[in-house]
C-alpha positions in Angstrom: 121.1 -37.2 -33.8 119.5 -34.9 -35.8 119.8 -35.6 -39.8 122.3 -38.7 -39.0 121.0 -41.7 -41.3 121.4 -45.1 -40.2 124.1 -47.9 -41.1 127.8 -46.4 -41.4 129.0 -43.4 -43.6 131.6 -42.7 -45.6 134.4 -40.0 -44.7 132.6 -37.5 -47.9 129.1 -38.2 -46.8 130.4 -37.2 -42.9 131.7 -34.0 -44.7 128.5 -33.1 -46.6 126.9 -33.7 -43.7 128.7 -31.3 -41.5 129.2 -28.2 -44.3 125.1 -28.7 -44.0 125.5 -28.2 -40.5 127.6 -25.4 -40.5 126.0 -23.4 -43.1 122.4 -23.4 -41.3 124.0 -22.7 -38.1 125.8 -19.2 -39.7 122.5 -18.4 -41.7 120.6 -18.3 -38.0 123.4 -17.2 -36.9 123.1 -14.2 -39.1 119.1 -13.8 -38.8 118.9 -13.4 -34.8 121.9 -10.8 -35.2 120.4 -9.0 -37.6 117.0 -9.8 -37.7 115.5 -10.6 -34.6 115.8 -8.0 -32.6 112.7 -7.6 -29.9 110.2 -5.4 -31.1 110.0 -4.0 -28.4 113.1 -2.5 -29.1 111.7 -0.8 -31.9 108.9 1.2 -29.5 109.2 3.3 -26.7 109.8 2.3 -23.2 107.8 5.3 -21.4 105.5 7.8 -22.0 108.4 10.3 -21.8 110.4 8.5 -25.0 107.1 8.1 -27.0 106.6 12.1 -26.5 110.1 12.5 -27.4 110.4 10.0 -30.4 107.0 11.6 -32.3 107.8 15.4 -30.8 105.0 15.9 -28.7 104.5 19.2 -26.5 104.7 17.1 -22.3 102.1 18.2 -20.5 102.5 21.6 -18.3 103.2 20.5 -14.3 100.5 21.3 -12.2 101.8 24.7 -11.0 102.5 25.6 -14.4 98.4 25.5 -15.1 95.9 28.1 -15.1 94.4 28.0 -11.4 90.8 29.5 -11.3 90.3 32.4 -9.5 89.0 31.9 -5.9 86.4 34.7 -5.0 86.6 35.7 -1.3 84.0 35.4 1.0 83.9 38.6 3.1 86.8 41.3 2.7 87.3 44.3 4.9 87.8 48.0 2.9 90.1 50.9 4.6 90.8 53.8 4.0 93.5 55.2 5.6 96.3 57.8 5.8 100.4 56.9 6.2 99.9 57.8 10.3 97.2 55.1 11.0 97.5 52.1 12.6 95.5 49.8 11.4 96.8 46.9 13.0 94.4 46.4 14.4 91.8 44.9 12.0 94.7 41.7 11.8 94.4 41.5 15.1 91.1 41.6 16.3 89.4 40.3 12.5 92.2 37.6 11.2 88.9 35.9 9.7 88.0 38.7 7.6 90.0 39.3 3.8 91.8 43.0 4.2 92.5 45.6 1.5 93.7 48.5 3.4 94.3 51.8 1.2 96.6 54.2 2.1 95.9 57.4 0.1 98.5 60.1 0.6 101.1 57.0 -0.8 101.7 56.4 -4.1 104.0 53.7 -3.3 101.5 52.1 -0.9 100.6 47.8 -2.1 97.0 49.6 -2.1 96.9 53.6 -3.0 94.4 55.7 -4.9 94.9 57.0 -8.2 93.5 60.7 -6.8 93.7 61.6 -3.0 90.1 63.5 -3.2 86.7 62.8 -2.1 87.8 61.0 1.6 87.2 57.7 1.9 85.0 57.7 -1.5 87.8 57.3 -3.5 88.9 54.7 -1.6 85.9 52.8 -1.7 85.1 53.3 -6.2 88.6 52.0 -6.3 88.5 49.4 -4.8 85.1 48.5 -6.8 86.2 49.5 -9.9 89.5 47.1 -9.6 87.8 44.0 -8.3 84.5 44.2 -9.8 84.9 41.0 -11.7 86.3 38.8 -8.4 84.3 40.2 -5.6 83.8 38.4 -2.6 80.6 37.7 -1.3 80.4 40.6 1.6 82.6 44.1 2.2 82.4 46.2 4.5 83.6 50.2 3.6 85.4 51.2 7.0 87.6 54.0 7.9 90.9 53.6 9.8 91.1 54.9 13.3 89.6 52.4 15.6 88.2 55.4 18.3 85.7 57.4 16.3 83.0 59.8 17.2 80.7 58.3 15.6 80.9 54.5 15.6 77.9 52.9 16.6 79.3 51.7 20.3 78.7 53.6 23.4 82.7 53.6 24.0 83.4 54.6 20.5 84.8 51.3 20.4 85.1 50.1 16.0 86.1 46.5 17.7 82.8 46.2 19.1 81.0 47.8 16.1 81.9 45.4 14.0 81.8 42.2 16.4 77.8 43.5 17.2 77.3 43.3 12.6 75.0 40.3 11.9 76.8 39.6 8.5 74.0 37.1 7.7 71.7 39.8 7.7 73.7 42.1 5.8 74.0 39.2 3.4 70.5 39.3 3.2 69.3 42.8 3.2 72.4 43.7 0.4 73.4 46.9 1.7 74.0 48.1 5.5 74.9 51.6 7.1 77.3 50.3 10.3 75.7 53.9 11.8 71.8 53.2 12.8 71.9 55.8 15.6 69.3 59.2 14.4 71.9 61.5 15.0 73.2 63.9 11.9 71.4 62.5 8.9 67.8 61.1 10.0 65.2 61.4 9.6 65.8 64.2 6.7 69.2 65.8 6.3 69.7 67.4 2.8 66.9 69.1 0.6 68.5 69.8 -2.2 65.2 71.4 -4.4 65.5 74.3 -1.4 68.8 74.0 0.7 70.3 77.6 0.5 73.5 78.3 1.9 74.8 77.1 5.6 78.4 78.7 7.2 79.6 75.4 8.4 80.3 72.6 5.9 77.0 71.5 5.0 76.0 69.8 1.0 72.7 70.7 0.5 73.4 74.0 -1.6 75.7 71.7 -3.8 73.9 68.6 -3.4 71.2 69.5 -6.3 74.0 69.9 -9.2 75.9 67.5 -8.1 73.3 64.6 -8.1 72.4 65.7 -11.6 75.6 64.6 -12.6 75.8 61.7 -10.6 72.9 60.3 -11.7 71.6 61.8 -14.7 68.9 59.5 -15.7 67.6 59.8 -12.2 65.2 62.9 -10.8 66.2 64.3 -8.0 64.8 63.7 -4.7 63.0 66.4 -2.5 64.4 65.1 0.6 67.7 63.1 1.4 68.1 61.3 4.9 70.5 58.8 6.1 72.9 57.8 9.6 76.2 59.8 8.7 79.5 58.6 8.4 80.5 56.4 5.5 81.0 53.3 6.7 78.6 50.6 5.1 78.3 47.1 4.1 77.1 45.4 0.8 76.9 42.1 -0.2 77.9 40.9 -4.1 74.7 41.0 -5.5 73.9 44.5 -5.3 77.5 46.1 -5.7 76.9 43.9 -9.3 73.6 46.0 -10.2 75.2 48.9 -12.0 77.4 48.0 -14.6 81.5 48.8 -13.9 81.4 51.8 -15.7 78.4 54.2 -13.2 81.5 53.4 -10.5 84.2 54.9 -13.0 81.7 57.9 -13.6 81.5 58.4 -10.1 85.0 58.2 -9.5 85.2 60.6 -12.1 83.0 63.2 -11.0 85.4 63.3 -7.8 88.0 64.0 -9.6 86.7 66.4 -11.8 84.8 67.8 -9.6 86.0 71.5 -8.2 84.2 71.0 -4.6 86.4 70.7 -1.5 87.4 66.9 -0.7 84.9 67.9 2.3 82.1 68.8 0.5 82.2 66.3 -2.3 82.9 63.5 0.1 79.9 64.6 2.1 77.8 64.6 -1.4 78.9 60.4 -1.6 78.6 60.2 2.2 74.4 61.0 1.8 74.5 59.1 -1.6 75.3 55.4 -0.8 72.2 54.5 -0.2 69.8 56.1 -2.4 71.7 55.7 -5.6 75.4 54.2 -5.6 73.8 50.7 -3.8 70.6 51.0 -2.9 68.4 52.3 -5.9 64.9 52.2 -4.0 65.5 53.0 -0.9 62.6 55.6 -0.2 62.7 55.7 3.8 65.5 55.7 6.8 64.7 52.3 8.3 64.0 53.0 11.4 66.1 52.7 14.4 65.3 50.1 16.7 64.4 47.9 13.8 67.7 48.5 12.7 69.4 48.3 15.8 67.9 45.2 16.1 69.0 43.6 12.7 72.1 45.0 11.8 73.4 44.6 15.5 71.4 41.6 17.0 70.6 43.5 20.1 67.6 42.6 22.2 65.2 45.3 23.0 64.0 45.5 26.3 61.5 48.7 27.3 62.3 48.8 30.8 66.5 48.0 30.4 66.5 49.7 27.3 68.9 48.2 24.3 71.2 45.2 25.7 74.4 45.2 23.4 
């Protein structure tokens, strides 16, 4: 037995040993009760406890963290009115993003600050509002599926857009969606010599408008491009001009006293020359344009095979 001496013990000696053992027991009990807590009890059991004890800010949830802006690959920008049916874009081109502007409805999700300059106001508004997050490829379009100027035997916008060679657009940077020369080519406007005409023609107004729109450029003697303001452009070409230039063009549309048909016509004959493509000196040959832009096969015996 612990602490037990050999040989007989007197009652006094036994009582003393009991007292000593009792004292040791009491001391050990006090120690374990008040001083011998497990070390882990003084530490946080989880990361959350640690954060609470040290008043640390919890890590934000994944959905609360800032997400990077994902740039779209290709988008159709459409100028429309309330009465137009634009559902065909979604039906036939679901793989394209779409920004459909309604120029005569201020409550529409996408609209314009001023309903002036026809489709040009839409095109410029889109560029200004999305300048820092432009998609790789953009098509600027009218809203109606069947239009006389659509480059298709049946004037069908679906066929026209399906035939578009997007890789060529990405490489070239700019394409007019109308390849045929009728109206606009080879020369439509002579800014330095055109006089008044009874029909809606921008010739006599183009000189002053060009000076106001592009004050740092000399006025060209001839302007020629296929009509009618439906075009494709890539992001690099749009960004070749600062955002302030597009704001200047839109401010001109808002302030000009010219009627919408004239101001819109002036912009129509400016996209290819100065707005996007700064150094285009001649009109692309129609056959070459069809082959590259539309993917047509040229046969001298059978004509153009779409």
